[in-house]
N, CA, C and O atoms as a DFTB+ gen file, in Angstrom:
604 C
 N C O
     1  1       0.837      -1.181       0.000
     2  2       0.000       0.000       0.000
     3  2       0.884       1.247       0.000
     4  3       0.758       2.095       0.883
     5  1       1.755       1.360      -0.960
     6  2       2.693       2.470      -1.017
     7  2       2.038       3.820      -1.232
     8  3       2.605       4.847      -0.861
     9  1       0.810       3.835      -1.845
    10  2       0.185       5.124      -2.100
    11  2      -0.282       5.809      -0.817
    12  3      -0.547       7.012      -0.822
    13  1      -0.386       5.060       0.280
    14  2      -0.793       5.644       1.551
    15  2       0.445       6.099       2.307
    16  3       1.231       5.274       2.773
    17  1       0.616       7.377       2.426
    18  2       1.767       7.929       3.140
    19  2       1.376       8.212       4.579
    20  3       0.248       7.943       4.992
    21  1       2.314       8.753       5.333
    22  2       2.011       9.174       6.689
    23  2       1.227      10.475       6.586
    24  3       1.797      11.566       6.613
    25  1      -0.087      10.341       6.468
    26  2      -0.918      11.516       6.283
    27  2      -2.119      11.460       7.204
    28  3      -2.359      10.464       7.887
    29  1      -2.860      12.539       7.208
    30  2      -4.021      12.622       8.082
    31  2      -5.246      12.023       7.407
    32  3      -5.477      12.203       6.212
    33  1      -6.018      11.308       8.206
    34  2      -7.241      10.668       7.744
    35  2      -8.406      11.110       8.612
    36  3      -8.275      11.262       9.826
    37  1      -9.536      11.312       7.975
    38  2     -10.761      11.594       8.695
    39  2     -11.401      10.260       9.049
    40  3     -11.680       9.445       8.170
    41  1     -11.631      10.043      10.332
    42  2     -12.245       8.805      10.797
    43  2     -13.721       9.086      11.052
    44  3     -14.074      10.024      11.768
    45  1     -14.581       8.258      10.454
    46  2     -16.021       8.434      10.632
    47  2     -16.667       7.098      10.944
    48  3     -16.082       6.035      10.731
    49  1     -17.876       7.176      11.450
    50  2     -18.573       5.992      11.936
    51  2     -19.856       5.776      11.146
    52  3     -20.617       6.708      10.888
    53  1     -20.074       4.522      10.771
    54  2     -21.334       4.091      10.182
    55  2     -21.667       2.759      10.842
    56  3     -20.895       1.804      10.761
    57  1     -22.820       2.707      11.491
    58  2     -23.280       1.479      12.154
    59  2     -22.251       0.972      13.171
    60  3     -21.990      -0.229      13.243
    61  1     -21.678       1.870      13.941
    62  2     -20.684       1.568      14.980
    63  2     -19.386       0.966      14.441
    64  3     -18.579       0.453      15.217
    65  1     -19.177       1.020      13.145
    66  2     -17.918       0.601      12.538
    67  2     -17.140       1.846      12.137
    68  3     -17.727       2.837      11.704
    69  1     -15.812       1.795      12.281
    70  2     -14.975       2.938      11.951
    71  2     -14.401       2.813      10.545
    72  3     -13.934       1.750      10.134
    73  1     -14.448       3.926       9.823
    74  2     -13.900       4.028       8.477
    75  2     -13.029       5.274       8.432
    76  3     -13.249       6.222       9.184
    77  1     -12.045       5.267       7.551
    78  2     -11.188       6.440       7.398
    79  2     -10.920       6.662       5.919
    80  3     -10.837       5.723       5.128
    81  1     -10.788       7.941       5.572
    82  2     -10.467       8.333       4.210
    83  2      -9.538       9.537       4.313
    84  3      -9.634      10.295       5.278
    85  1      -8.640       9.737       3.347
    86  2      -7.706      10.859       3.443
    87  2      -8.424      12.189       3.690
    88  3      -9.382      12.526       2.995
    89  1      -7.961      12.918       4.664
    90  2      -8.579      14.185       5.059
    91  2      -8.654      15.171       3.903
    92  3      -9.639      15.895       3.761
    93  1      -7.610      15.198       3.076
    94  2      -7.568      16.165       1.986
    95  2      -8.579      15.867       0.872
    96  3      -8.755      16.679      -0.036
    97  1      -9.243      14.706       0.939
    98  2     -10.289      14.392      -0.036
    99  2     -11.562      15.200       0.205
   100  3     -12.427      15.277      -0.667
   101  1     -11.675      15.798       1.386
   102  2     -12.918      16.465       1.766
   103  2     -12.780      17.979       1.756
   104  3     -11.782      18.535       2.215
   105  1     -13.799      18.629       1.223
   106  2     -13.865      20.093       1.273
   107  2     -14.270      20.532       2.656
   108  3     -13.705      21.466       3.225
   109  1     -15.277      19.831       3.196
   110  2     -15.794      20.206       4.498
   111  2     -16.680      19.107       5.063
   112  3     -17.064      18.165       4.371
   113  1     -16.988      19.261       6.341
   114  2     -17.912      18.397       7.045
   115  2     -19.031      19.304       7.532
   116  3     -18.771      20.317       8.182
   117  1     -20.274      18.950       7.224
   118  2     -21.407      19.785       7.612
   119  2     -22.482      18.945       8.282
   120  3     -22.579      17.737       8.061
   121  1     -23.289      19.609       9.108
   122  2     -24.439      18.928       9.686
   123  2     -25.385      18.537       8.571
   124  3     -25.439      19.186       7.527
   125  1     -26.124      17.478       8.800
   126  2     -27.038      16.957       7.792
   127  2     -28.092      17.994       7.433
   128  3     -28.740      18.572       8.305
   129  1     -28.250      18.215       6.150
   130  2     -29.304      19.052       5.593
   131  2     -30.243      18.094       4.876
   132  3     -29.795      17.252       4.098
   133  1     -31.526      18.213       5.127
   134  2     -32.463      17.282       4.505
   135  2     -32.437      17.447       2.986
   136  3     -32.756      18.517       2.470
   137  1     -32.054      16.381       2.269
   138  2     -31.984      16.468       0.805
   139  2     -33.373      16.489       0.168
   140  3     -34.327      15.910       0.687
   141  1     -33.454      17.173      -0.971
   142  2     -34.668      17.163      -1.775
   143  2     -34.611      15.910      -2.645
   144  3     -33.682      15.748      -3.437
   145  1     -35.590      15.030      -2.504
   146  2     -35.579      13.808      -3.321
   147  2     -35.647      14.138      -4.810
   148  3     -36.263      15.126      -5.209
   149  1     -35.015      13.310      -5.616
   150  2     -35.027      13.463      -7.069
   151  2     -35.589      12.167      -7.639
   152  3     -35.066      11.091      -7.348
   153  1     -36.656      12.251      -8.455
   154  2     -37.264      11.043      -9.018
   155  2     -36.296      10.243      -9.890
   156  3     -35.394      10.803     -10.514
   157  1     -36.496       8.945      -9.921
   158  2     -35.778       8.017     -10.789
   159  2     -34.278       7.928     -10.523
   160  3     -33.518       7.563     -11.419
   161  1     -33.848       8.249      -9.334
   162  2     -32.441       8.117      -8.965
   163  2     -32.243       6.770      -8.267
   164  3     -33.198       6.213      -7.724
   165  1     -31.026       6.242      -8.275
   166  2     -30.767       5.002      -7.541
   167  2     -31.124       5.175      -6.055
   168  3     -31.082       6.283      -5.522
   169  1     -31.468       4.084      -5.415
   170  2     -31.935       4.116      -4.020
   171  2     -30.937       4.768      -3.065
   172  3     -31.343       5.411      -2.097
   173  1     -29.631       4.611      -3.325
   174  2     -28.638       5.146      -2.388
   175  2     -28.435       6.658      -2.528
   176  3     -27.697       7.248      -1.740
   177  1     -29.074       7.294      -3.513
   178  2     -29.041       8.751      -3.599
   179  2     -30.153       9.299      -2.720
   180  3     -31.324       8.972      -2.917
   181  1     -29.795      10.121      -1.763
   182  2     -30.794      10.722      -0.886
   183  2     -31.490      11.881      -1.573
   184  3     -32.645      12.181      -1.269
   185  1     -30.795      12.538      -2.501
   186  2     -31.341      13.684      -3.200
   187  2     -30.294      14.765      -3.358
   188  3     -29.094      14.490      -3.382
   189  1     -30.766      16.013      -3.466
   190  2     -29.886      17.153      -3.678
   191  2     -30.081      18.175      -2.558
   192  3     -31.162      18.305      -1.984
   193  1     -28.992      18.894      -2.269
   194  2     -29.084      20.000      -1.317
   195  2     -28.494      21.247      -1.968
   196  3     -27.744      21.165      -2.941
   197  1     -28.846      22.392      -1.414
   198  2     -28.264      23.657      -1.819
   199  2     -27.270      24.029      -0.720
   200  3     -27.666      24.389       0.389
   201  1     -25.985      23.940      -1.032
   202  2     -24.938      24.258      -0.069
   203  2     -24.305      25.582      -0.480
   204  3     -23.407      25.619      -1.322
   205  1     -24.780      26.659       0.120
   206  2     -24.291      28.011      -0.177
   207  2     -24.302      28.308      -1.683
   208  3     -23.327      28.818      -2.234
   209  1     -25.422      27.978      -2.336
   210  2     -25.586      28.294      -3.743
   211  2     -25.106      27.226      -4.710
   212  3     -25.254      27.387      -5.921
   213  1     -24.534      26.136      -4.203
   214  2     -24.053      25.042      -5.050
   215  2     -24.963      23.832      -4.834
   216  3     -25.195      23.416      -3.699
   217  1     -25.472      23.275      -5.928
   218  2     -26.305      22.081      -5.844
   219  2     -25.396      20.867      -5.678
   220  3     -24.500      20.635      -6.489
   221  1     -25.637      20.092      -4.614
   222  2     -24.786      18.957      -4.272
   223  2     -25.643      17.695      -4.163
   224  3     -26.635      17.675      -3.435
   225  1     -25.257      16.645      -4.889
   226  2     -25.922      15.340      -4.779
   227  2     -25.434      14.655      -3.505
   228  3     -24.250      14.704      -3.173
   229  1     -26.361      14.018      -2.802
   230  2     -26.036      13.358      -1.537
   231  2     -26.249      11.856      -1.677
   232  3     -27.317      11.395      -2.080
   233  1     -25.214      11.112      -1.336
   234  2     -25.282       9.648      -1.318
   235  2     -25.386       9.198       0.132
   236  3     -24.651       9.682       0.993
   237  1     -26.289       8.282       0.397
   238  2     -26.417       7.689       1.728
   239  2     -25.463       6.496       1.777
   240  3     -25.739       5.452       1.186
   241  1     -24.348       6.651       2.476
   242  2     -23.354       5.566       2.509
   243  2     -23.891       4.308       3.179
   244  3     -23.439       3.207       2.864
   245  1     -24.838       4.444       4.089
   246  2     -25.456       3.251       4.695
   247  2     -26.099       2.396       3.605
   248  3     -25.887       1.185       3.549
   249  1     -26.885       3.035       2.742
   250  2     -27.561       2.295       1.664
   251  2     -26.560       1.796       0.638
   252  3     -26.669       0.663       0.171
   253  1     -25.592       2.619       0.282
   254  2     -24.598       2.225      -0.724
   255  2     -23.806       1.010      -0.249
   256  3     -23.438       0.152      -1.051
   257  1     -23.543       0.939       1.060
   258  2     -22.755      -0.164       1.607
   259  2     -23.632      -1.335       2.038
   260  3     -23.115      -2.353       2.498
   261  1     -24.943      -1.207       1.897
   262  2     -25.837      -2.309       2.248
   263  2     -26.005      -2.497       3.742
   264  3     -26.272      -3.606       4.204
   265  1     -25.851      -1.418       4.505
   266  2     -26.023      -1.496       5.955
   267  2     -27.473      -1.187       6.268
   268  3     -28.034      -0.216       5.762
   269  1     -28.069      -2.006       7.094
   270  2     -29.494      -1.982       7.392
   271  2     -30.106      -0.702       7.897
   272  3     -30.094       0.322       7.214
   273  1     -30.628      -0.768       9.068
   274  2     -31.467       0.264       9.664
   275  2     -30.919       1.676       9.517
   276  3     -29.709       1.900       9.505
   277  1     -31.845       2.618       9.407
   278  2     -31.489       4.034       9.349
   279  2     -30.977       4.484      10.701
   280  3     -31.506       4.089      11.740
   281  1     -29.944       5.312      10.681
   282  2     -29.349       5.853      11.911
   283  2     -30.369       6.752      12.600
   284  3     -31.010       7.583      11.958
   285  1     -30.513       6.578      13.911
   286  2     -31.525       7.320      14.663
   287  2     -31.044       8.695      15.134
   288  3     -31.867       9.549      15.467
   289  1     -29.737       8.922      15.167
   290  2     -29.202      10.195      15.630
   291  2     -29.096      11.223      14.517
   292  3     -29.579      11.008      13.405
   293  1     -28.466      12.329      14.829
   294  2     -28.245      13.416      13.866
   295  2     -27.070      13.031      12.970
   296  3     -25.948      12.881      13.454
   297  1     -27.316      12.871      11.676
   298  2     -26.261      12.484      10.752
   299  2     -25.404      13.684      10.358
   300  3     -25.744      14.835      10.633
   301  1     -24.287      13.381       9.708
   302  2     -23.332      14.367       9.234
   303  2     -23.086      14.107       7.755
   304  3     -23.274      12.987       7.279
   305  1     -22.668      15.134       7.029
   306  2     -22.351      14.973       5.616
   307  2     -20.896      15.328       5.364
   308  3     -20.389      16.330       5.868
   309  1     -20.233      14.488       4.575
   310  2     -18.877      14.758       4.118
   311  2     -18.994      15.287       2.698
   312  3     -19.612      14.647       1.848
   313  1     -18.411      16.442       2.435
   314  2     -18.492      17.056       1.115
   315  2     -17.138      16.894       0.434
   316  3     -16.109      17.289       0.983
   317  1     -17.142      16.305      -0.777
   318  2     -15.882      16.080      -1.490
   319  2     -16.056      16.354      -2.979
   320  3     -17.173      16.399      -3.494
   321  1     -14.941      16.533      -3.649
   322  2     -14.904      16.774      -5.096
   323  2     -14.702      15.439      -5.797
   324  3     -13.845      14.648      -5.405
   325  1     -15.502      15.191      -6.843
   326  2     -15.340      13.993      -7.659
   327  2     -15.069      14.423      -9.099
   328  3     -15.017      15.616      -9.399
   329  1     -14.901      13.458      -9.974
   330  2     -14.676      13.757     -11.393
   331  2     -15.836      14.532     -11.998
   332  3     -15.647      15.305     -12.938
   333  1     -17.038      14.328     -11.461
   334  2     -18.234      14.943     -12.032
   335  2     -18.745      16.140     -11.225
   336  3     -19.799      16.691     -11.543
   337  1     -18.028      16.536     -10.211
   338  2     -18.450      17.683      -9.420
   339  2     -18.453      17.385      -7.933
   340  3     -17.905      16.381      -7.478
   341  1     -19.081      18.276      -7.189
   342  2     -19.109      18.129      -5.737
   343  2     -20.186      17.128      -5.340
   344  3     -21.288      17.143      -5.888
   345  1     -19.864      16.261      -4.390
   346  2     -20.756      15.224      -3.907
   347  2     -20.755      15.268      -2.393
   348  3     -19.757      15.632      -1.771
   349  1     -21.874      14.897      -1.808
   350  2     -21.960      14.750      -0.368
   351  2     -22.240      13.305      -0.023
   352  3     -22.912      12.597      -0.774
   353  1     -21.726      12.869       1.112
   354  2     -21.962      11.511       1.583
   355  2     -22.458      11.590       3.017
   356  3     -21.784      12.146       3.884
   357  1     -23.637      11.034       3.263
   358  2     -24.160      11.052       4.625
   359  2     -23.565       9.892       5.414
   360  3     -23.490       8.760       4.935
   361  1     -23.150      10.204       6.624
   362  2     -22.555       9.227       7.538
   363  2     -23.228       9.400       8.892
   364  3     -23.981      10.351       9.099
   365  1     -22.956       8.479       9.815
   366  2     -23.547       8.610      11.149
   367  2     -22.893       9.743      11.932
   368  3     -23.577      10.617      12.464
   369  1     -21.567       9.720      11.998
   370  2     -20.873      10.781      12.726
   371  2     -19.378      10.746      12.417
   372  3     -18.843       9.727      11.980
   373  1     -18.719      11.876      12.652
   374  2     -17.266      11.971      12.527
   375  2     -16.663      11.641      13.886
   376  3     -17.143      12.114      14.916
   377  1     -15.617      10.834      13.884
   378  2     -14.947      10.455      15.129
   379  2     -13.754      11.351      15.427
   380  3     -13.678      11.958      16.495
   381  1     -12.809      11.434      14.466
   382  2     -11.570      12.170      14.726
   383  2     -10.762      12.294      13.448
   384  3     -11.164      11.816      12.387
   385  1      -9.623      12.940      13.571
   386  2      -8.620      12.983      12.512
   387  2      -7.369      12.348      13.099
   388  3      -6.926      12.723      14.185
   389  1      -6.799      11.382      12.375
   390  2      -5.613      10.681      12.867
   391  2      -4.546      10.633      11.778
   392  3      -4.836      10.818      10.596
   393  1      -3.319      10.384      12.194
   394  2      -2.218      10.135      11.258
   395  2      -2.105       8.637      11.057
   396  3      -2.141       7.866      12.016
   397  1      -1.968       8.231       9.805
   398  2      -1.776       6.816       9.478
   399  2      -0.542       6.711       8.599
   400  3      -0.435       7.383       7.573
   401  1       0.372       5.877       9.006
   402  2       1.569       5.624       8.214
   403  2       1.312       4.422       7.319
   404  3       0.692       3.449       7.749
   405  1       1.774       4.481       6.096
   406  2       1.516       3.415       5.119
   407  2       1.973       2.047       5.618
   408  3       1.360       1.036       5.274
   409  1       3.032       1.994       6.419
   410  2       3.535       0.709       6.916
   411  2       2.555       0.035       7.878
   412  3       2.619      -1.179       8.071
   413  1       1.654       0.806       8.481
   414  2       0.711       0.218       9.443
   415  2      -0.567      -0.284       8.774
   416  3      -1.407      -0.899       9.431
   417  1      -0.721      -0.028       7.474
   418  2      -1.917      -0.453       6.756
   419  2      -1.751      -1.896       6.299
   420  3      -0.750      -2.261       5.682
   421  1      -2.757      -2.707       6.616
   422  2      -2.734      -4.107       6.219
   423  2      -3.721      -4.320       5.081
   424  3      -4.871      -3.887       5.143
   425  1      -3.253      -4.988       4.056
   426  2      -4.060      -5.260       2.874
   427  2      -4.697      -6.632       3.029
   428  3      -4.176      -7.632       2.535
   429  1      -5.834      -6.669       3.725
   430  2      -6.533      -7.925       3.998
   431  2      -7.780      -7.960       3.135
   432  3      -8.598      -7.042       3.183
   433  1      -7.928      -9.007       2.354
   434  2      -9.102      -9.137       1.490
   435  2     -10.105     -10.079       2.156
   436  3      -9.974     -11.301       2.094
   437  1     -11.112      -9.474       2.795
   438  2     -12.172     -10.259       3.415
   439  2     -13.508      -9.691       2.966
   440  3     -13.646      -8.488       2.742
   441  1     -14.480     -10.568       2.840
   442  2     -15.816     -10.126       2.470
   443  2     -16.471      -9.502       3.695
   444  3     -16.481     -10.089       4.776
   445  1     -17.004      -8.331       3.512
   446  2     -17.652      -7.637       4.618
   447  2     -18.873      -6.890       4.135
   448  3     -19.491      -7.266       3.139
   449  1     -19.219      -5.831       4.844
   450  2     -20.406      -5.054       4.515
   451  2     -20.235      -4.268       3.222
   452  3     -21.220      -3.957       2.553
   453  1     -18.997      -3.945       2.866
   454  2     -18.797      -3.141       1.663
   455  2     -17.938      -3.903       0.659
   456  3     -17.134      -4.760       1.026
   457  1     -18.126      -3.572      -0.606
   458  2     -17.377      -4.240      -1.675
   459  2     -15.892      -3.948      -1.535
   460  3     -15.490      -2.848      -1.154
   461  1     -15.086      -4.952      -1.849
   462  2     -13.636      -4.820      -1.716
   463  2     -13.056      -3.721      -2.599
   464  3     -11.979      -3.201      -2.308
   465  1     -13.751      -3.362      -3.669
   466  2     -13.242      -2.311      -4.551
   467  2     -13.142      -0.962      -3.842
   468  3     -12.372      -0.101      -4.269
   469  1     -13.902      -0.765      -2.772
   470  2     -13.876       0.490      -2.025
   471  2     -12.842       0.480      -0.904
   472  3     -12.447       1.535      -0.407
   473  1     -12.409      -0.711      -0.509
   474  2     -11.516      -0.864       0.645
   475  2     -10.064      -0.744       0.211
   476  3      -9.619      -1.441      -0.701
   477  1      -9.328       0.145       0.872
   478  2      -7.913       0.347       0.582
   479  2      -7.016      -0.366       1.587
   480  3      -5.811      -0.487       1.366
   481  1      -7.591      -0.837       2.683
   482  2      -6.827      -1.555       3.689
   483  2      -7.451      -1.393       5.061
   484  3      -8.517      -0.799       5.220
   485  1      -6.755      -1.939       6.048
   486  2      -7.210      -1.878       7.432
   487  2      -6.045      -1.434       8.298
   488  3      -4.885      -1.714       7.997
   489  1      -6.373      -0.734       9.383
   490  2      -5.342      -0.311      10.312
   491  2      -5.873      -0.487      11.735
   492  3      -7.052      -0.254      12.001
   493  1      -4.996      -0.898      12.635
   494  2      -5.346      -1.019      14.042
   495  2      -4.951       0.286      14.720
   496  3      -3.779       0.662      14.719
   497  1      -5.928       0.975      15.298
   498  2      -5.673       2.256      15.964
   499  2      -6.366       2.234      17.321
   500  3      -7.588       2.109      17.401
   501  1      -5.590       2.355      18.373
   502  2      -6.100       2.343      19.742
   503  2      -7.020       1.146      19.985
   504  3      -8.122       1.286      20.515
   505  1      -6.543      -0.028      19.585
   506  2      -7.250      -1.296      19.768
   507  2      -8.585      -1.392      19.029
   508  3      -9.444      -2.193      19.399
   509  1      -8.761      -0.578      17.986
   510  2      -9.943      -0.685      17.129
   511  2      -9.470      -0.801      15.691
   512  3      -8.519      -0.134      15.282
   513  1     -10.131      -1.642      14.940
   514  2      -9.788      -1.806      13.533
   515  2     -10.566      -0.766      12.726
   516  3     -11.785      -0.644      12.852
   517  1      -9.839      -0.023      11.901
   518  2     -10.430       0.997      11.051
   519  2     -10.279       0.548       9.602
   520  3      -9.186       0.181       9.170
   521  1     -11.362       0.580       8.866
   522  2     -11.343       0.253       7.444
   523  2     -11.042       1.528       6.667
   524  3     -11.756       2.523       6.791
   525  1      -9.988       1.493       5.871
   526  2      -9.623       2.646       5.058
   527  2     -10.344       2.522       3.719
   528  3     -10.212       1.523       3.012
   529  1     -11.107       3.562       3.390
   530  2     -11.891       3.567       2.152
   531  2     -11.613       4.846       1.371
   532  3     -11.135       5.840       1.918
   533  1     -11.919       4.796       0.098
   534  2     -11.860       5.972      -0.751
   535  2     -13.303       6.379      -0.998
   536  3     -13.971       5.794      -1.850
   537  1     -13.797       7.376      -0.264
   538  2     -15.200       7.772      -0.351
   539  2     -15.569       8.140      -1.784
   540  3     -16.675       7.834      -2.230
   541  1     -14.668       8.787      -2.510
   542  2     -14.967       9.193      -3.888
   543  2     -15.194       7.995      -4.802
   544  3     -15.894       8.118      -5.808
   545  1     -14.622       6.844      -4.478
   546  2     -14.787       5.668      -5.321
   547  2     -16.142       4.996      -5.132
   548  3     -16.470       4.058      -5.859
   549  1     -16.933       5.460      -4.170
   550  2     -18.246       4.872      -3.953
   551  2     -19.205       5.163      -5.103
   552  3     -20.275       4.561      -5.186
   553  1     -18.831       6.075      -5.982
   554  2     -19.662       6.369      -7.145
   555  2     -19.355       5.370      -8.258
   556  3     -18.218       5.275      -8.719
   557  1     -20.356       4.643      -8.676
   558  2     -20.180       3.735      -9.805
   559  2     -20.226       4.553     -11.093
   560  3     -20.556       5.739     -11.066
   561  1     -19.900       3.931     -12.204
   562  2     -19.969       4.629     -13.494
   563  2     -21.399       5.100     -13.764
   564  3     -21.602       6.195     -14.289
   565  1     -22.389       4.280     -13.407
   566  2     -23.788       4.670     -13.591
   567  2     -24.114       5.877     -12.706
   568  3     -24.800       6.799     -13.147
   569  1     -23.629       5.875     -11.463
   570  2     -23.839       7.008     -10.562
   571  2     -23.260       8.282     -11.157
   572  3     -23.877       9.345     -11.079
   573  1     -22.080       8.179     -11.750
   574  2     -21.429       9.351     -12.324
   575  2     -22.252       9.933     -13.468
   576  3     -22.275      11.149     -13.656
   577  1     -22.923       9.082     -14.229
   578  2     -23.781       9.563     -15.304
   579  2     -24.944      10.381     -14.750
   580  3     -25.333      11.388     -15.342
   581  1     -25.504       9.949     -13.609
   582  2     -26.588      10.692     -12.986
   583  2     -26.110      12.068     -12.521
   584  3     -26.866      13.039     -12.559
   585  1     -24.852      12.147     -12.082
   586  2     -24.330      13.384     -11.527
   587  2     -23.689      14.295     -12.558
   588  3     -23.378      15.446     -12.251
   589  1     -23.485      13.808     -13.769
   590  2     -22.772      14.606     -14.778
   591  2     -23.695      15.682     -15.326
   592  3     -24.479      15.437     -16.243
   593  1     -23.593      16.876     -14.755
   594  2     -24.449      17.977     -15.175
   595  2     -23.854      18.733     -16.354
   596  3     -24.499      19.628     -16.902
   597  1     -22.632      18.386     -16.754
   598  2     -22.009      19.086     -17.869
   599  2     -22.459      18.538     -19.218
   600  3     -22.178      19.143     -20.253
   601  1     -23.161      17.392     -19.221
   602  2     -23.587      16.764     -20.479
   603  2     -24.721      17.530     -21.122
   604  3     -25.202      17.142     -22.186
């Protein structure tokens, strides 16, 4: 896993499981804004929000990852730039920002709640296993077509 350097990662929680993605992938973290539903979108799209004049598509990572019940608390949104524009991802909550060195990342291929294509590795941090993911990769090619407003 040479592409992972000693850099900062945003650690977030979904269904009491910890995930991390490079901090610099995110523009900002905002409190959940109720998305406006958009007809005929895939189930994991919650809809669109107006974030300071910019229309942002919101993906529900719980649904995208196949995790069951809806979170009962106040959710948070991670805002990031993708190939097709700005995207938001709803998560349960942000935990912290940590440093992860590439040597501590283990490349274990196990079937879990999320597809292996999204998983970049695992790291043990303070006796908890954190799954390292690339949030931007959660968009499939079909998803990108829905979000491509330049067409």
